[in-house]
N, C-alpha and C positions, 0 to 999 in steps of 0.2 A: 342737324343729325335726326331731325324731325322726318319720319314718314307720313304719319297721320296723327291727329289728335282729335278725338271725339268727345264732346261734351253735352251730356244730358241729352242724348239723340233718340228720337223716336220716330218711328214710321208705321204705317197701318196699310192692311190691305182689306179693302171693304171695312168691316165692322172688326176685324182682327187685328190686334197688336202684334206685329213681326218684331219689333226692337221697341223697348220701353226704357226711357231714362238710361241710356246707357252711355259710360264714359271710359275712355282707355287712351292710352298713349302708346304709340309704336315708333320705337327709334331704330336707327340704321343698325344692322346687326342683329335686331332680335328674331326669335324664332317663335312663330305663334300658332297654335293649333286650334282649330275651330272644331267643336264637336255639337252633337245634337241629333236628335231623331230626323228622319228624311222629311222635308217639308216644313222644317222649323223655322227657316229663314237664313241658314248659314250663307249661301250665295248673295242673298240679299245684303247682308253684313259685308261681305267682300266688297260689293259694289259701292256701299255706304264708304267704307275704309279708302277705296281707291278714286271716291269722288266722281264715280260713273252716275251716280242718282243723289239727288238731294233728299236729306230727311224731311219729314213733315215738321218736326220740332227739334230744336237743339241745333249746334252748329259742329261742323267737320272742317279742320284746319289742315292742309295738307303742305309736306315739306316741298322745298325748291328741287328741281332738276331730279325728278323721279323718272326713273326709265324701268317699266314694269315689263316682265315676262310672264305670260298666263298658260298655264296648262290646264285645259279646262275638262270637266268630266265628259264632254262629248267628243273630245279627242278632234283636233282641226283635221280637215281633209288633205289626203295627199293624192298628188298626181299620179296614177298608177302607172305611166308612162315615163315619168322622170327617172334619172338615176338618182343612187343614194347620194353621190356627191353633189347633184344638181339641189337636192333638197336642202343640204346643208349650206352651200356656198354657190347660188346660182351664177353663172358667167365668170367663176374664179375658181382657181385651184387652192386658195388659201383662205383660213378662217381666221379672223381678228379677233384675239382673246386678250381683253385688257391692253396692255401696251405692246403685245408681241403677235406675230403672225405664225400660225401652224399650217402645215399642208393638209388639205381635206382628208387625204388617205390615212394619215397617221392620226388626225382626230378621230375619224370613224373607228379606227383600230382601238383608240380608248374606249369605246363603246361596243367592243367585241366584234366588229365586223371586220374579217379579213380583207386585206388588201385587193384582193380579187374580186370582192363583192362591190368594191366602190362604184363600178359602172354598171352594175347590174339594175335592173329595173324595180322600182317599189313593189309590182305587181308580183315579183319573185318572193317577197318575203312571207314569213310565217306571221302569226298573231303577235307573239312575243319579240320577234325582230322589229315588227312595226312600231312596237311601243319603246324599243331601244332607239330607233331612229328619230320618233317624237322626241323623245328625251334628249338626244344629241342635238337636235334642231333648238330646243329650248335653251340648252347652255350655251349655244353658239350665239344668241342673241345679245347685244350689248345691254345689262341689265343690272340694276342695284336693288331692285325687288323682284322676287319671284313668287308668283301664286300657284298654289296646286290645288285643284278642286277634285278630291277624290282619285289620287295619283295612284294608288295602289290597286285599284279595280283592273283586273285583267293582267296584271304584270307578273311575269314569271319570276322565279327566284333570281336568274343572272341580270334581268332588267331592274329588279328591286335593290340589288346589291349596288348596281350602278348608280341610281338615283341616290342611295344613301351616300356613296361615295363623292358623288358631284356636289350634294348638298354639303358634305363634310367640308369641300374645297372652297365652296361659294362664300365670300366675304360679305354679302349684303344680307338683307332682310328676306324672310321667308314666312308667308303666311299660308297655312295649308288646312285644308278640310280633309278630315278622313275619319274612318270608323275603325281603322286599324292601330289598336292600342300600343303594339310593339313599336310600330314604325314610329308614332308620336313620341314614345319614351326616347327614342334614338335621336330625334331631330329638334325637340321642342324645348322651350326654357318658359313657356307661360301657355295657358290654356284659357280660351273663352268657351264657355259651355252654354248651351241653351237648356235651361231648366224650367219645371213648371212655374216657378215663381218669378221667373225673368231670366236676363242674361248675367253670368256670373264669370268675373275673372280671377284666375287663380296662378300665382307664380309657380313655375315648376312643370315637369311632364305630366303626362295623364296619369301614370301611376300614384303621383303625388297629389293631384287632383282627387282623385278616387279615395285616397286615404282621407284626405280632409273632408270631402263630402260626407263620408261615412261617419266621420266623427261628430260633423256638423248635425246630421241625422239623428245620431244617437242622443245628442245633448237636446234635440227638441223633442224628444219622446217624453 
């Protein structure tokens, strides 16, 4: 059931501590939100959790049979000439979803693309439609861990709703970097927050984290 366990992890960039003496455990099914100012080290922490980089101190233990699907903040480049169907399922008319197959046209309809658009080229899409296509591609990949780095940037309301619905149906773990309080409230069950005095872990969603942080700050005055 383990995704990752970090024990007293530290990492530096030059003279600056990015992560200092940080410990956490992420299990299958956990929904983790990572918050903090731009440049605080949120993406670095994700790379530590996934074992992409080694810490300068402490240890990272990864679970077995992890299959990670990554929706990064820079958005993967799309082939402008490819059709929507080819983006989702190259060379096949079907998408393998868990133990069942679904026709790619029906799958695209789940992401609000009419059947007639399945053979349209990517270059014909609007910005919101491109984001929906990227989300459709993300959830078509076999994965038990989904990583979302600033997923709500540039999403229109239909795409945002599709993302929330798809995450609600996903039974694996979710790690999400976002500044969107309401999105994090809906999808997360714990928060990792970058604060001035270090990295802080709080069970519960973003609103619960803010409530506890304010109470902690009031007690320190």
